[in-house]
VODOTOR-900569 format. One line per 2 residues: number of its first residue (from 1); their letters; for each residue x, y, z of C-alpha. Coordinates in Angstrom, 1 decimal. Layout:
% VODOTOR-900569
NUM = A = X Y Z | ...
***
This chain:
% VODOTOR-900569
1 = MD = 5.4 10.0 11.8 | 7.3 10.2 15.0
3 = SF = 5.2 7.3 16.4 | 6.9 4.9 14.0
5 = KF = 10.5 3.6 14.6 | 11.3 3.0 10.9
7 = LG = 8.5 3.9 8.5 | 8.9 7.8 9.5
9 = KI = 12.5 7.7 8.4 | 12.1 6.3 5.0
11 = NS = 12.1 9.1 2.5 | 13.2 7.1 -0.4
13 = PY = 14.1 3.3 -1.2 | 17.9 3.9 -0.3
15 = DL = 16.9 4.4 3.3 | 15.6 0.9 3.8
17 = KK = 18.7 -0.7 2.4 | 20.5 0.0 5.7
19 = LN = 18.0 -2.1 7.7 | 18.6 -5.9 8.4
21 = YN = 16.0 -8.6 8.1 | 14.6 -8.2 11.7
23 = EL = 14.2 -4.5 11.2 | 12.6 -4.9 7.9
25 = GE = 10.1 -7.2 9.7 | 9.3 -4.5 12.1
27 = LC = 8.9 -1.9 9.2 | 6.3 -4.4 7.6
29 = DE = 4.3 -4.4 10.8 | 4.3 -0.5 10.8
31 = IR = 3.4 -0.5 7.2 | 0.3 -2.8 7.8
33 = QV = -0.9 -0.4 10.6 | -0.9 2.5 8.3
35 = LV = -2.6 0.5 5.6 | -5.5 -0.6 7.7
37 = DT = -5.9 2.7 9.4 | -5.8 4.8 6.1
39 = VS = -8.0 2.6 4.1 | -10.6 2.4 6.9
41 = QN = -10.9 6.3 6.6 | -10.5 6.7 2.8
43 = GG = -11.6 3.5 1.4 | -9.6 1.7 -1.1
45 = HL = -7.9 -1.6 -2.1 | -6.9 -3.4 1.3
47 = SS = -6.5 -7.2 0.9 | -4.1 -6.9 -2.1
49 = NL = -2.0 -4.4 -0.6 | -1.6 -6.3 2.8
51 = GV = -0.4 -9.4 0.8 | 2.3 -7.6 -0.8
53 = VE = 4.0 -5.7 2.0 | 7.0 -7.9 2.2
55 = LS = 7.4 -8.2 -1.6 | 7.3 -4.3 -1.8
57 = VA = 10.0 -4.0 0.8 | 12.1 -6.9 -0.7
59 = LH = 12.1 -5.3 -4.3 | 13.3 -2.0 -2.9
61 = KV = 15.9 -3.6 -0.7 | 17.4 -5.5 -3.6
63 = FN = 16.6 -3.2 -6.6 | 17.5 0.3 -7.4
65 = SP = 14.2 2.1 -8.4 | 13.7 4.2 -10.3
67 = DD = 16.7 3.1 -12.3 | 15.4 -0.5 -12.1
69 = KI = 11.8 -0.4 -13.2 | 9.2 -2.0 -11.1
71 = IW = 5.8 -2.3 -12.9 | 2.9 -3.4 -10.9
73 = DV = 0.0 -5.2 -12.7 | -3.4 -3.6 -11.7
75 = GH = -1.7 -0.8 -9.8 | -4.1 -0.8 -6.9
77 = QV = -1.5 -3.0 -4.8 | 1.1 0.0 -4.8
79 = YT = 0.3 1.4 -1.3 | 3.4 0.0 0.3
81 = HK = 5.5 0.9 -2.9 | 4.2 4.6 -2.4
83 = LL = 5.1 4.6 1.4 | 8.6 3.5 0.6
85 = TG = 9.2 6.0 -2.2 | 8.8 9.3 -0.5
87 = RF = 5.1 9.6 -0.1 | 4.5 8.6 3.5
89 = AK = 3.8 12.3 4.6 | 1.0 12.6 2.0
91 = FS = -0.5 9.0 2.6 | -3.5 10.4 4.5
93 = TL = -4.6 12.1 1.2 | -4.8 8.6 -0.6
95 = RK = -7.7 8.7 -3.0 | -8.6 12.3 -1.9
97 = EN = -9.2 15.2 -4.3 | -5.6 16.6 -5.1
99 = GI = -4.2 13.8 -2.9 | -2.1 10.9 -4.0
101 = SG = -3.8 8.3 -6.2 | -4.9 4.9 -5.3
103 = FS = -3.1 3.4 -8.3 | 0.4 3.8 -9.7
105 = SP = 0.8 7.2 -11.2 | 3.7 8.6 -13.2
107 = EE = 2.5 12.2 -12.4 | 3.3 11.5 -8.7
109 = SP = 6.6 10.0 -8.9 | 9.4 8.6 -11.1
111 = HD = 9.0 5.4 -9.1 | 5.5 4.8 -10.7
113 = VF = 6.5 3.7 -14.2 | 3.0 3.0 -15.8
115 = YS = -0.6 3.9 -15.2 | -1.9 0.4 -14.5
117 = GH = -5.6 0.4 -13.7 | -6.4 -2.4 -16.0
119 = SS = -5.1 -6.0 -15.7 | -2.6 -8.3 -17.4
121 = TS = -0.7 -5.4 -19.0 | 2.6 -5.4 -16.8
123 = IS = 4.7 -8.1 -18.6 | 4.2 -6.6 -22.1
125 = AA = 5.2 -3.0 -20.8 | 8.1 -4.5 -18.8
127 = LG = 9.3 -6.3 -21.9 | 9.4 -3.2 -23.9
129 = IA = 11.5 -1.4 -21.3 | 13.9 -4.4 -21.0
131 = TA = 14.3 -4.5 -24.6 | 14.9 -0.8 -24.9
133 = NK = 17.6 -1.1 -22.1 | 19.3 -3.9 -24.1
135 = QL = 19.2 -1.9 -27.3 | 20.7 1.2 -25.6
137 = GK = 23.3 -0.8 -23.6 | 21.9 -0.4 -20.2
139 = DD = 22.4 -2.8 -17.3 | 19.0 -1.9 -15.5
141 = FT = 16.5 -4.5 -14.3 | 12.9 -4.4 -15.3
143 = IA = 10.5 -6.1 -12.9 | 7.0 -7.1 -13.6
145 = VI = 4.7 -7.9 -10.6 | 1.5 -9.8 -11.7
147 = GD = -1.0 -11.7 -9.8 | -2.4 -15.2 -10.6
149 = GA = -5.8 -13.5 -11.2 | -4.2 -11.1 -13.9
151 = LT = -2.5 -14.1 -15.3 | -6.0 -15.2 -16.7
153 = GG = -5.9 -12.4 -19.1 | -4.8 -13.2 -22.8
155 = LA = -2.4 -10.3 -23.0 | -0.2 -11.7 -20.2
157 = YE = 0.4 -14.9 -22.2 | 1.1 -13.0 -25.2
159 = AL = 3.8 -11.2 -23.5 | 5.1 -14.3 -21.7
161 = NN = 5.4 -16.1 -25.3 | 7.2 -13.1 -26.7
163 = AG = 9.5 -12.6 -23.6 | 10.8 -15.9 -23.4
165 = RT = 12.6 -15.9 -26.6 | 14.7 -12.8 -25.5
167 = KT = 17.9 -12.4 -23.5 | 16.6 -9.4 -21.6
169 = RL = 17.1 -8.5 -17.9 | 13.3 -9.1 -17.4
171 = IV = 12.2 -10.6 -14.1 | 8.5 -11.5 -13.7
173 = IL = 7.2 -12.0 -10.3 | 4.0 -14.3 -10.2
175 = ND = 2.2 -13.3 -7.0 | 0.1 -16.5 -6.2
177 = NN = -2.3 -15.8 -3.5 | -5.4 -17.9 -4.5
179 = MS = -4.8 -20.5 -7.3 | -2.2 -23.1 -7.3
181 = IS = -0.1 -23.3 -10.5 | 2.1 -26.0 -9.1
183 = PN = -0.2 -28.4 -7.3 | 2.2 -30.9 -6.3
185 = VG = 4.4 -28.9 -4.0 | 5.3 -31.1 -1.2
187 = SM = 8.1 -30.8 1.4 | 10.8 -31.9 -1.0
189 = AR = 9.6 -29.4 -3.7 | 9.5 -26.6 -1.1
191 = YL = 13.0 -27.4 0.1 | 14.4 -27.5 -3.3
193 = AV = 12.5 -24.3 -4.4 | 14.2 -22.4 -1.4
195 = IR = 17.7 -24.0 -2.3 | 17.4 -23.1 -5.9
197 = SK = 16.4 -19.4 -5.0 | 19.6 -18.8 -3.0
199 = PE = 22.5 -16.9 -4.8 | 25.1 -19.3 -3.8
201 = YF = 23.2 -22.0 -5.9 | 23.5 -19.9 -9.0
203 = RI = 27.2 -18.9 -8.4 | 28.2 -22.6 -7.8
205 = KA = 25.9 -23.6 -10.8 | 27.5 -21.1 -13.1
207 = RT = 31.2 -22.2 -12.2 | 30.4 -25.9 -12.5
209 = ER = 28.9 -25.3 -16.0 | 31.9 -23.3 -17.1
211 = AI = 34.3 -26.0 -15.7 | 32.4 -28.9 -17.4
213 = NR = 32.3 -27.0 -20.7 | 36.0 -26.6 -20.7
215 = IP = 36.7 -30.3 -20.9 | 38.1 -31.1 -24.4
217 = LV = 35.8 -32.9 -26.8 | 33.3 -34.3 -24.4
219 = GE = 32.6 -31.2 -22.1 | 29.5 -29.9 -24.2
221 = YI = 27.9 -33.5 -24.2 | 28.4 -33.9 -20.4
223 = SK = 26.8 -30.5 -19.8 | 23.9 -31.3 -22.0
225 = GI = 23.4 -34.9 -20.2 | 23.4 -33.4 -16.8
227 = YN = 20.9 -30.6 -17.8 | 18.6 -33.3 -19.3
229 = LK = 18.9 -35.3 -16.2 | 18.4 -32.4 -14.0
231 = TN = 15.3 -31.3 -16.0 | 13.7 -34.8 -15.9
233 = IK = 14.1 -35.0 -12.0 | 12.7 -31.5 -11.6
235 = NR = 9.8 -32.4 -13.8 | 8.9 -35.3 -11.7
237 = IY = 8.9 -33.1 -8.5 | 7.0 -30.0 -9.9
239 = KS = 4.9 -31.6 -12.4 | 5.0 -28.4 -14.6
241 = TF = 7.6 -26.8 -16.9 | 5.1 -24.3 -18.5
243 = FE = 7.2 -21.3 -17.9 | 10.6 -22.9 -18.7
245 = DL = 9.0 -24.3 -22.0 | 8.3 -20.6 -22.9
247 = GF = 12.0 -19.8 -22.2 | 12.0 -18.3 -18.6
249 = RY = 14.1 -19.6 -15.9 | 11.6 -20.6 -13.3
251 = MG = 12.3 -20.1 -9.6 | 9.8 -21.1 -6.7
253 = PI = 7.3 -21.3 -5.4 | 8.6 -19.7 -2.2
255 = DG = 7.0 -17.8 0.7 | 6.2 -14.2 -0.4
257 = NN = 5.6 -13.1 3.1 | 9.2 -14.1 4.1
259 = IE = 11.5 -11.0 3.7 | 14.7 -13.1 3.8
261 = QL = 13.6 -15.7 1.3 | 12.3 -13.0 -1.0
263 = CE = 15.5 -11.0 -0.9 | 17.7 -14.1 -1.6
265 = AL = 15.5 -15.2 -4.6 | 15.6 -11.5 -5.9
267 = YS = 19.4 -11.5 -5.5 | 19.5 -14.9 -7.4
269 = AK = 17.1 -13.8 -10.2 | 19.8 -10.8 -10.8
271 = LV = 22.5 -13.4 -11.6 | 20.6 -15.1 -14.4
273 = NG = 21.2 -14.3 -18.1 | 17.8 -14.0 -19.4
275 = PV = 14.2 -13.8 -18.4 | 13.2 -15.0 -14.9
277 = LL = 9.9 -16.1 -13.4 | 9.9 -16.0 -9.7
279 = HI = 6.6 -17.7 -8.4 | 5.7 -16.6 -4.8
281 = NT = 2.9 -17.5 -2.4 | 1.4 -14.7 -0.5
283 = VK = -1.6 -14.4 1.9 | -4.2 -11.8 0.7
285 = GK = -5.2 -9.6 3.3 | -2.3 -10.7 5.7
287 = GY = -2.1 -9.1 9.1 | -5.7 -7.9 9.3
289 = NF = -8.0 -10.7 10.5 | -11.2 -9.6 8.8
291 = AE = -9.5 -9.1 5.5 | -7.6 -12.6 5.8
293 = KS = -11.0 -14.3 6.3 | -12.9 -12.5 3.6
295 = PS = -10.3 -11.2 1.1 | -12.7 -10.5 -1.7
297 = VY = -14.9 -8.5 0.6 | -11.8 -6.3 1.5
299 = HG = -10.4 -6.3 -2.1 | -12.0 -2.9 -2.7
301 = IS = -13.9 -1.4 0.3 | -15.3 2.0 1.4
303 = EF = -14.8 3.3 4.8 | -15.1 0.8 7.5
305 = NV = -14.6 0.3 11.3 | -11.3 -1.1 12.3
307 = ET = -12.5 -2.9 15.3 | -15.4 -4.6 13.7
309 = GE = -14.6 -4.7 10.1 | -18.1 -3.3 9.2
311 = PI = -18.5 -0.7 6.5 | -19.5 2.7 7.6
313 = HS = -21.9 3.2 4.6 | -24.1 0.6 3.1
315 = GA = -27.5 0.3 1.3 | -29.0 -0.2 -1.9
317 = NF = -27.1 0.8 -5.2 | -27.3 0.2 -8.9
319 = SS = -25.2 -2.8 -8.7 | -27.1 -4.6 -6.0
321 = EF = -30.5 -3.6 -7.9 | -29.1 -5.2 -10.9
323 = GK = -28.3 -8.4 -9.1 | -32.0 -8.5 -7.8
325 = IM = -33.4 -8.0 -11.5 | -31.2 -10.7 -12.7
327 = CD = -32.4 -13.3 -10.0 | -36.0 -12.3 -10.7
329 = YA = -35.9 -12.9 -14.3 | -33.6 -15.9 -14.4
331 = EN = -36.1 -17.6 -11.9 | -38.8 -17.7 -14.8
333 = DE = -36.6 -17.9 -17.8 | -33.8 -20.7 -17.9
335 = RI = -32.1 -19.3 -20.9 | -30.8 -16.2 -18.8
337 = CA = -27.1 -16.5 -17.7 | -24.6 -14.2 -16.3
339 = IT = -21.0 -13.8 -17.3 | -18.5 -11.7 -15.4
341 = AA = -14.8 -11.1 -15.8 | -13.7 -11.9 -12.0
343 = MS = -16.1 -9.2 -10.7 | -19.1 -11.1 -9.2
345 = LG = -18.9 -9.0 -6.0 | -18.4 -5.8 -7.6
347 = TG = -21.2 -6.1 -10.1 | -23.6 -7.5 -7.8
349 = LK = -23.9 -11.0 -9.0 | -23.1 -12.9 -5.9
351 = DF = -26.7 -14.0 -5.2 | -27.2 -15.0 -8.8
353 = AE = -24.1 -17.2 -8.6 | -25.3 -18.9 -5.5
355 = RY = -28.9 -19.5 -6.7 | -28.0 -20.4 -10.4
357 = PE = -24.4 -21.7 -10.4 | -24.8 -23.7 -13.5
359 = RF = -25.8 -20.4 -15.4 | -23.1 -18.2 -13.9
361 = FD = -19.9 -17.8 -15.6 | -16.7 -16.1 -14.2
363 = VG = -14.3 -16.2 -17.0 | -11.5 -14.6 -15.1
365 = IA = -9.9 -11.2 -16.1 | -10.8 -11.7 -19.7
367 = EE = -13.3 -9.2 -20.9 | -12.7 -9.9 -24.5
369 = HA = -13.3 -13.5 -24.1 | -16.4 -12.8 -22.1
371 = VT = -18.1 -10.8 -24.9 | -17.3 -13.4 -27.6
373 = FA = -18.1 -16.3 -25.2 | -21.4 -14.4 -24.7
375 = SG = -22.1 -14.3 -28.6 | -21.6 -18.1 -28.7
377 = LA = -24.1 -18.6 -25.9 | -26.6 -16.4 -27.7
379 = KG = -26.0 -18.4 -30.9 | -26.8 -21.6 -29.0
381 = GM = -30.2 -20.3 -27.7 | -29.2 -18.6 -24.3
383 = IP = -29.9 -15.0 -23.3 | -26.3 -14.0 -22.0
385 = VV = -26.0 -10.9 -19.7 | -22.3 -9.6 -19.5
387 = AV = -21.9 -7.5 -16.4 | -18.8 -5.4 -16.7
389 = YS = -17.6 -2.0 -15.6 | -17.7 0.7 -18.1
391 = TF = -13.7 1.2 -17.9 | -13.1 -2.5 -18.6
393 = LQ = -15.5 -2.9 -21.6 | -13.0 -0.6 -23.4
395 = RA = -11.0 -3.7 -23.7 | -13.6 -5.7 -25.8
397 = YD = -14.4 -2.9 -28.3 | -13.3 -5.3 -31.2
399 = QL = -15.3 -8.1 -29.9 | -18.4 -6.0 -29.5
401 = IH = -18.2 -5.0 -33.2 | -16.9 -8.2 -34.8
403 = DC = -18.2 -11.0 -32.7 | -21.6 -9.5 -31.5
405 = AL = -23.0 -6.6 -33.3 | -21.9 -7.9 -36.8
407 = QK = -23.2 -11.4 -36.0 | -26.6 -9.9 -34.7
409 = QK = -26.6 -11.7 -31.6 | -29.1 -10.8 -28.7
411 = II = -26.6 -10.1 -25.9 | -27.2 -7.9 -23.1
413 = IA = -24.3 -5.7 -21.5 | -24.9 -4.7 -17.9
415 = LD = -22.5 -1.6 -18.0 | -21.8 -0.7 -14.4
417 = RA = -19.8 2.4 -13.1 | -20.9 4.4 -16.1
419 = GF = -20.0 8.0 -15.8 | -17.6 9.4 -12.9
421 = VG = -16.6 6.8 -10.4 | -14.8 9.1 -8.1
423 = ED = -11.9 8.0 -6.1 | -10.7 5.2 -8.3
425 = GV = -9.6 8.0 -10.7 | -8.2 8.5 -14.1
427 = TH = -8.0 4.8 -15.1 | -11.6 3.9 -14.0
429 = QG = -13.9 6.8 -14.9 | -16.7 5.6 -17.3
431 = IL = -16.6 8.5 -19.6 | -15.6 6.9 -22.8
433 = DV = -18.4 4.1 -23.2 | -20.9 6.4 -24.7
435 = PF = -18.6 7.6 -27.8 | -17.3 4.3 -28.4
437 = LN = -20.7 2.4 -28.2 | -22.3 5.3 -30.4
439 = SV = -20.0 4.4 -33.1 | -21.1 0.6 -33.1
441 = PD = -23.9 0.1 -35.8 | -27.1 -1.5 -35.0
443 = IT = -27.0 -1.8 -31.1 | -29.2 -0.2 -28.5
445 = VY = -28.1 1.7 -25.5 | -30.1 2.6 -22.5
447 = SP = -28.9 5.0 -19.6 | -31.3 4.7 -16.6
449 = YT = -31.1 6.8 -13.7 | -33.6 5.2 -11.2
451 = FK = -34.0 1.7 -10.2 | -37.5 1.7 -11.8
453 = RM = -36.3 2.6 -15.0 | -33.5 0.2 -14.9
455 = QY = -36.0 -2.5 -14.6 | -38.0 -1.3 -17.6
457 = DF = -34.8 -1.5 -19.7 | -33.8 -4.9 -18.7
459 = EH = -37.5 -6.1 -19.2 | -37.4 -4.8 -22.6
461 = AI = -33.9 -6.1 -23.5 | -34.9 -9.6 -22.3
463 = KN = -38.4 -9.8 -24.0 | -38.1 -7.8 -27.2
465 = AE = -34.5 -7.0 -28.2 | -33.1 -8.8 -31.1
467 = NI = -29.5 -7.5 -31.1 | -26.9 -6.2 -28.6
469 = TV = -28.6 -4.1 -25.7 | -26.3 -2.1 -23.5
471 = IR = -27.8 -0.8 -20.2 | -25.4 1.6 -18.7
473 = YP = -25.8 2.8 -15.1 | -23.8 4.8 -12.6
475 = RG = -22.0 4.0 -9.4 | -24.0 4.5 -6.2
477 = NE = -27.6 5.0 -5.5 | -30.4 6.8 -7.3
479 = VT = -31.2 10.4 -6.7 | -34.7 11.4 -5.6
481 = LP = -37.0 13.2 -8.2 | -39.1 16.1 -7.2
483 = EG = -42.8 15.9 -7.6 | -44.1 16.0 -11.1
485 = FK = -41.4 14.0 -12.7 | -42.4 10.4 -13.0
487 = VS = -40.4 7.6 -14.7 | -42.0 6.0 -17.7
489 = EN = -41.2 3.0 -20.1 | -41.0 5.5 -23.1
491 = NF = -37.8 6.0 -25.0 | -37.9 9.7 -23.7
493 = DL = -39.8 11.8 -21.4 | -40.6 15.5 -22.1
495 = FV = -41.5 17.6 -19.1 | -42.9 20.9 -20.8
497 = QN = -42.9 24.3 -18.9 | -43.8 27.7 -20.3
499 = GD = -40.7 29.5 -21.9 | -38.3 28.7 -24.8
501 = TL = -35.4 27.1 -22.9 | -34.9 23.4 -22.7
503 = IV = -32.5 21.0 -20.9 | -31.7 17.7 -22.7
505 = TY = -29.9 15.1 -20.7 | -29.6 11.4 -19.7
507 = GR = -28.4 9.1 -17.0 | -27.5 10.3 -13.6
509 = IS = -27.7 14.0 -14.7 | -31.4 13.5 -15.4
511 = AQ = -32.3 13.7 -11.6 | -30.0 16.6 -11.0
513 = AA = -31.5 18.4 -14.1 | -35.0 17.7 -12.8
515 = NA = -34.2 19.3 -9.3 | -32.7 22.2 -11.2
517 = VQ = -35.8 22.7 -13.2 | -37.9 22.7 -10.1
519 = KL = -35.4 25.4 -8.5 | -35.6 27.4 -11.6
521 = KE = -39.4 27.4 -11.6 | -39.4 28.6 -8.1
523 = AG = -37.1 31.5 -9.0 | -39.5 32.4 -11.9
525 = NN = -37.6 30.8 -14.7 | -39.6 28.3 -16.6
527 = VS = -37.3 25.7 -18.2 | -38.4 22.6 -19.9
529 = LL = -36.7 19.2 -19.7 | -36.1 16.4 -22.0
531 = IL = -34.8 13.0 -20.5 | -33.5 10.6 -22.9
533 = NR = -34.0 7.1 -21.6 | -32.7 5.4 -24.8
535 = IK = -29.7 7.2 -26.0 | -28.9 5.0 -29.0
537 = PI = -30.6 5.2 -31.3 | -32.2 8.6 -30.4
539 = DE = -35.9 8.6 -30.8 | -36.7 10.9 -33.9
541 = DA = -40.0 11.9 -32.1 | -37.8 13.3 -29.4
543 = VN = -35.9 15.5 -31.8 | -39.2 16.7 -33.4
545 = AV = -40.8 17.6 -29.9 | -38.1 20.1 -29.1
547 = LK = -37.7 22.0 -32.4 | -39.8 24.9 -31.2
549 = FK = -37.3 25.9 -28.4 | -35.0 28.6 -28.9
551 = LI = -32.3 27.7 -26.4 | -31.2 24.0 -25.7
553 = YF = -28.7 23.1 -23.1 | -27.5 19.4 -23.5
555 = YE = -25.7 17.9 -20.4 | -23.7 14.8 -20.8
557 = ES = -21.5 13.0 -18.2 | -19.1 11.8 -20.9
559 = ER = -16.5 12.8 -23.3 | -17.9 15.5 -25.5
561 = SG = -16.3 14.0 -28.8 | -18.5 11.5 -30.3
563 = GI = -21.2 11.7 -27.5 | -24.8 11.7 -27.7
565 = GQ = -24.9 15.5 -27.5 | -23.2 15.8 -31.0
567 = SF = -25.6 13.2 -32.4 | -28.5 15.2 -30.8
569 = AD = -27.1 18.4 -32.4 | -26.7 16.7 -35.9
571 = ML = -30.3 15.6 -35.9 | -31.5 19.0 -34.9
573 = AE = -29.6 20.6 -37.7 | -30.9 18.2 -40.3
575 = KG = -34.5 19.3 -39.2 | -33.7 23.0 -39.6
577 = FG = -33.4 23.8 -35.9 | -32.6 27.7 -35.9
579 = GK = -32.0 28.2 -32.2 | -28.9 28.2 -29.9
581 = YC = -27.4 24.8 -28.7 | -25.0 24.5 -25.8
583 = HI = -23.3 21.1 -25.3 | -22.0 20.9 -21.7
585 = AV = -19.6 17.6 -21.4 | -16.3 16.6 -20.5
587 = ND = -13.8 18.1 -23.0 | -10.8 16.3 -24.5
589 = EF = -9.2 15.3 -21.2 | -8.7 12.4 -18.8
591 = VH = -10.6 13.0 -15.2 | -8.7 12.4 -12.1
593 = HA = -9.8 11.1 -8.8 | -12.1 13.1 -6.5
595 = SV = -15.5 12.3 -5.0 | -18.3 11.9 -7.6
597 = DS = -20.1 15.0 -5.9 | -17.0 17.2 -6.4
599 = LM = -16.7 16.1 -10.1 | -20.2 16.6 -10.8
601 = KK = -19.9 20.2 -9.4 | -16.5 20.7 -11.2
603 = YG = -17.9 19.9 -14.8 | -21.1 21.7 -14.0
605 = FD = -23.5 18.7 -13.9 | -25.0 19.1 -10.5
607 = CD = -28.3 20.8 -9.7 | -26.7 24.0 -8.4
609 = SI = -24.2 24.5 -11.2 | -27.2 23.8 -13.8
611 = VK = -29.4 26.5 -12.0 | -26.4 29.0 -11.9
613 = NI = -25.6 28.5 -15.5 | -29.0 29.0 -17.1
615 = SE = -29.9 31.8 -14.7 | -26.7 33.7 -15.7
617 = NK = -27.3 33.1 -19.4 | -30.9 34.4 -19.0
619 = NG = -30.1 37.4 -17.1 | -26.9 38.2 -19.2
***
């Protein structure tokens, strides 16, 4: 902390209010150094955070958090915000178990208003707070920071449409770091944007309007005439009045990496009586050369070498394997197409997008649209594969039911990051997809735990399926199976040992359980293993095959309520199972950030925990 001239002295936002613009610039340089160093060691979201350093500083310079509420859309860009709100001393624990979260977290600080791991929610939440403030007579401001990517989500437009009709103290900051919303921004437009963002402009404008309106008889008409003339001129320059048509006072676009311009614009926004949209342009990855050149690569990255930019850990994983499978099948079947919601890199579809661009559809951050769009493609004769993270499929639950399952369309959902995801934490853990998929009629769900099994599942889905098929797979690499455990194309695999104890499981735990069975056998405890390759519908033959056992342990990397373990128990009961049944799963709780290995151990899903649990029960 002592090595930093300014950052080590910032214990709250009030400390930076004393700094002038030059000093704030030096503070931004220090922050970027900390961001690059910390993310290189802990992993995390780098490009997006480097782009909003000046914005974060300006917000805390101008506003009074936590009285004024700052809501960050997709809270992965709050690293600077955390550094400025009393968490610098703990920042080295970013994304570490029991450390600070990589997303906004109300549990950590009153400055973090909402959990925001999913996109396009900020304006709705901010409007709710701003409306509550108005109802309660509070003068506090509410600020929503949303990126141009998040603005592709339909929820954002629903909120904008609603907010524009209010007279709340709501400020929406559009952080535009990629697409151009106002394409015709030349030198005159840039000049006028800066002039219109200065507080003096708004003060003079307000005084002039009041003076004109006081002119007897004709004042109101003159004021309206001037307004119409000004609007026409502005329309010719900016070519867009979309936000003002919705009822917002539009300001910008301005340089979002210029502290002085940002602060002046924010002071001006505070003078407006009604909702404001401030459009800023920022450079994603600013200040770190590798991230500026490849912002998508450094959006979410694991540990890397600061000097070379190279990742420390690399190699095959389920996402990359999925990408290979897609390319292989697409080569021989022109009906196969891929859909992603702005996650082509994360889901492993980069090569597919390059090889088959006419069959690759990035629909933006719009999971609901992606699923219904897929249904339309299927209706038209294509075989659509929707690649989506488990946590984000939650947003398309209605579409899965109404637009796909009910329509009996042949759609494949490639469900990435199923189960624990580790350091991304509470908003991203993939432990809810099994219960909500289990409730949807007439769909098939596979949960492969090896690359080979994953290939079998996609082959079946492409060649034989008639309705929705979901193939859910974990983050990371496959786990090595011990000898004697071979992957098959069957709906289930039963590995029988002598004895009356059985483990039933699926997905990533399958490999852990197989290794546990091997260790138990070496210790003189014979335990059998049933691996469910297809978890919905459960194969009735699998249930019939295990009725003879007296003690069954069902391990499930998912929420217990509504999970496969409960379905399996119901089927056993219906068939008269008289033994003991133990269901080990995540109880009714949200799972916070920690490494996947640590979470597997905490919840008893790793090999050693399984061995310990069964051994103690046998000996007890």
